[in-house]
C-alpha positions in Angstrom: 261.1 166.0 89.1 257.4 166.0 87.6 255.3 162.9 87.3 254.8 161.7 83.9 251.0 161.3 83.4 250.0 157.6 82.5 249.1 157.4 78.7 245.4 157.5 78.2 244.2 156.4 74.8 242.5 159.0 73.0 240.9 156.6 70.5 237.2 156.5 71.4 235.5 153.2 71.1 233.8 152.4 67.9 230.5 151.9 70.0 230.7 155.4 71.1 231.8 157.1 67.7 229.0 155.7 66.0 225.5 154.9 66.8 224.9 151.5 67.4 223.9 149.3 64.3 221.0 148.3 65.5 219.7 151.5 66.0 219.6 151.7 62.0 218.3 148.7 61.4 214.7 150.3 61.1 215.9 153.7 59.0 217.5 151.0 56.6 214.6 148.7 56.5 212.2 151.7 55.8 214.5 152.8 53.2 215.3 149.8 51.1 211.4 148.9 51.4 210.4 152.1 49.7 213.4 151.9 47.1 212.2 148.2 46.3 208.6 149.3 46.2 209.4 152.1 43.6 211.6 149.8 41.9 209.1 147.0 41.6 206.1 149.3 40.5 208.7 150.9 37.7 209.5 147.6 36.4 205.5 146.5 36.6 204.1 149.9 34.7 207.3 151.0 32.9 207.3 154.8 34.7 210.2 155.6 35.8 208.5 158.5 37.8 207.4 155.7 40.4 210.7 155.0 41.3 211.4 158.7 42.2 208.4 159.3 44.0 208.9 156.2 46.4 212.5 156.6 46.5 212.3 159.9 47.6 209.7 159.5 50.5 211.5 156.5 51.7 215.0 158.3 51.6 213.6 161.3 53.2 211.9 159.0 56.1 215.0 156.8 56.1 217.3 159.9 56.5 215.1 161.2 59.7 214.9 158.0 61.0 218.5 157.7 61.2 218.8 161.4 62.5 216.7 160.5 65.1 218.9 157.5 66.1 222.2 159.1 66.0 221.6 162.5 67.4 221.8 163.1 71.3 218.3 163.0 73.0 217.6 167.0 73.2 217.9 167.2 69.4 216.3 163.7 68.2 213.2 165.8 67.2 215.1 167.3 64.7 215.3 164.0 62.8 211.3 163.8 62.8 211.0 167.3 62.0 213.2 167.1 58.6 211.2 163.9 57.6 207.6 165.9 58.1 209.3 168.7 56.1 211.1 166.6 53.4 207.8 164.3 52.5 204.9 167.0 53.4 206.2 169.7 50.9 207.1 166.9 48.4 203.6 165.5 48.0 201.7 168.9 48.6 204.0 170.6 45.7 205.3 168.0 43.3 202.5 165.2 43.8 199.0 167.5 44.0 200.0 171.0 42.5 202.3 170.1 39.7 200.8 166.7 39.2 197.5 168.1 39.2 196.0 165.5 41.6 193.7 165.3 44.5 195.9 163.5 47.3 193.2 164.4 50.2 191.0 161.3 50.8 188.1 162.4 48.6 190.9 162.1 45.8 191.1 158.4 46.9 187.6 157.8 46.5 187.0 159.4 43.2 190.0 157.6 41.6 188.4 154.4 43.1 184.7 155.0 41.7 185.9 156.3 38.3 188.8 153.8 37.9 191.6 156.6 37.6 194.6 154.9 39.2 196.5 158.1 40.1 198.9 159.1 42.8 196.1 159.4 45.5 194.8 155.9 45.0 198.3 154.1 45.0 199.3 156.4 48.0 196.6 155.3 50.1 196.6 152.1 49.3 200.4 151.6 50.3 200.6 154.7 53.1 197.4 153.9 54.6 196.2 150.3 54.3 199.1 148.2 53.0 202.2 149.9 54.7 200.7 149.9 58.2 200.5 146.2 58.3 204.4 146.9 58.5 205.4 150.0 60.1 202.1 150.9 61.7 201.3 154.4 61.5 204.6 155.9 61.0 202.8 158.1 58.1 201.2 159.8 60.6 204.6 160.5 62.8 206.9 160.8 60.1 205.2 162.2 57.1 201.8 163.9 57.0 201.6 167.3 55.7 198.9 168.0 58.4 200.8 167.1 61.0 203.9 169.3 59.8 202.0 172.3 60.8 200.4 171.3 63.6 203.7 170.4 65.4 204.6 174.0 64.7 202.0 175.2 67.3 202.9 175.5 71.2 200.7 173.0 72.8 202.9 170.2 72.6 202.2 168.6 76.3 198.4 167.1 76.0 196.0 166.7 79.0 194.7 163.8 78.0 192.0 162.7 75.7 188.2 164.0 75.9 185.8 161.4 77.4 182.8 160.7 75.6 181.9 160.7 71.8 184.7 162.8 70.7 186.6 160.0 69.2 183.5 159.1 67.0 183.9 162.4 65.2 186.7 160.9 62.7 184.5 158.0 61.7 181.4 160.7 61.2 184.2 162.6 59.0 185.2 159.4 57.0 181.5 158.5 56.3 180.9 162.2 55.3 183.6 162.0 52.9 182.5 159.0 51.5 178.9 159.9 51.2 179.9 163.1 49.7 181.7 161.7 46.7 179.3 159.0 46.3 176.3 161.6 45.9 178.2 163.3 43.5 179.1 160.3 41.2 176.5 158.4 41.4 173.6 161.3 41.7 175.4 163.9 39.4 177.9 161.8 37.4 180.5 164.2 38.6 183.9 162.6 38.8 186.6 165.3 38.1 187.9 165.3 41.7 190.8 162.8 41.1 192.8 164.4 38.6 193.1 167.6 36.7 192.7 171.2 37.7 189.2 170.4 39.4 191.0 168.1 41.5 193.9 170.8 42.7 190.6 172.6 43.7 189.5 170.2 46.0 192.9 169.7 47.2 193.6 173.1 48.4 190.0 173.8 49.9 190.2 170.3 51.6 193.7 171.3 53.1 192.7 174.8 53.9 189.9 173.2 55.9 192.0 170.8 57.3 194.6 173.5 58.5 191.8 175.7 59.8 190.1 173.0 61.9 193.3 171.6 63.1 194.7 174.8 64.2 191.4 175.7 65.8 191.1 172.8 67.4 194.8 172.8 69.2 194.2 176.4 70.5 190.5 175.3 71.9 191.5 172.1 73.9 195.4 173.3 74.0 196.6 170.3 72.2 198.5 170.2 68.8 197.1 166.8 68.0 193.5 167.2 68.5 192.7 166.9 65.1 194.6 163.7 64.8 192.6 162.4 67.8 189.1 163.2 67.2 188.5 164.3 63.5 191.1 163.1 61.2 189.3 160.7 58.6 192.6 159.1 57.3 193.0 157.8 61.1 190.1 155.0 60.2 191.9 152.9 57.7 195.1 153.2 59.4 193.8 152.3 63.1 192.5 149.3 61.0 195.8 148.1 59.2 198.0 149.2 62.7 196.6 146.3 64.7 198.7 143.8 62.6 202.0 146.0 62.6 205.3 144.4 62.7 206.9 147.6 64.0 205.9 148.8 67.3 207.7 150.2 70.6 208.6 147.9 73.0 210.1 148.1 76.6 212.0 146.5 79.3 209.9 146.2 82.3 213.2 145.5 84.7 214.2 149.2 83.4 211.0 150.9 83.9 211.0 153.2 87.2 207.4 154.2 87.0 208.2 157.8 86.3 205.6 158.2 83.8 207.6 160.7 81.3 206.5 158.9 78.6 203.0 159.3 79.4 203.1 162.7 80.2 204.9 163.6 76.7 203.2 161.3 74.5 201.3 163.4 72.0 198.6 160.5 71.5 198.0 160.2 75.1 199.0 156.2 75.1 199.5 154.9 78.6 202.9 153.0 77.6 204.0 151.7 80.8 200.5 149.8 81.3 201.7 147.7 78.1 205.4 147.4 79.0 204.7 146.2 82.6 202.6 143.4 81.4 205.2 142.0 79.0 203.6 143.6 75.6 204.7 145.7 73.2 202.5 149.3 72.8 199.6 147.6 71.1 197.3 150.9 70.8 196.5 152.0 67.2 196.5 155.5 68.2 200.8 155.2 68.3 202.4 157.0 65.6 205.9 155.6 66.0 207.0 159.4 66.7 209.3 157.9 69.1 209.2 160.7 71.8 208.5 158.3 74.6 211.8 156.7 73.8 213.8 160.2 73.5 212.2 161.0 77.2 212.6 157.7 79.2 215.4 158.3 81.7 216.0 154.9 81.9 216.3 153.9 78.3 213.7 151.3 78.8 212.0 151.5 75.4 212.6 151.0 72.0 211.4 150.2 68.3 211.4 146.4 67.4 209.7 144.0 64.8 207.5 141.4 65.9 204.2 139.7 65.4 201.2 140.2 67.7 197.8 140.7 66.9 197.2 144.2 68.7 195.2 144.9 71.7 193.0 147.3 73.5 193.8 151.4 73.3 194.8 152.4 76.9 194.3 155.9 77.0 195.2 159.0 79.5 192.1 160.6 79.7 191.6 164.2 81.1 189.9 165.0 84.6 187.2 167.2 84.8 189.4 170.2 86.0 191.2 169.9 82.5 188.7 169.5 80.4 
């Protein structure tokens, strides 16, 4: 007589069918924050475009973050790539080309000096100054149209930061950008770089320069994010605001086994365990919240968290002389 197999419930627990609700808190907060901001700007200005603009960006980033939370580890990067594609192409095509506005940092300066409060001014105030106080450098990891291209390059594992004055180049770039616009506006009365056809020319030339420089540096230094680390002028205000960010990476020291997988694969070369093992969140202003460290950690010791701290030192992995 054949033995009857015990009945086993085929119903998978809810905790395994769906991602934990806790993992969806950050995507939900980001999505609602952007829609709330868009609604407030629509009500105050009367322009429905504001609701669409910020609602679209919030939905794109929120969906990307949600997919990152829901997908298995091997496929998690698809969520971030989707968000980069959706937001990057939208801002590049809709806001800049169709809207005829200069979304580069020079467009922000032109808008401030001439009093033309266009998309670039609003974008920089929210995404690069006020937003990072809440979400850190989420823009760099999930929405930047320059990173959208650089992440497609083959040098995903960095050898570390270059020593010396390389890190000061972005401050020089920031100063040159501001100085150029000031010279044109004060010295020559030129202020057409904010909106209109001239602004589109500024935007296209600036982006071609960024892409050429970013790709060239990536191949020269074998590092996809070399442009972000050394040259990008937008990192200057982002680093300042990110010191106070509520959203950062948090770790469990008891789970960390010192394998250093997070350090080896962090695109920004942050020494993550040095923060975690001292009971701190990742306080580096270089963190772009790409969550690569979270997805590669074999012990699941890392996660995103909301909290209050005033930032700390940038603990970064540097190249050895043999890697330079």
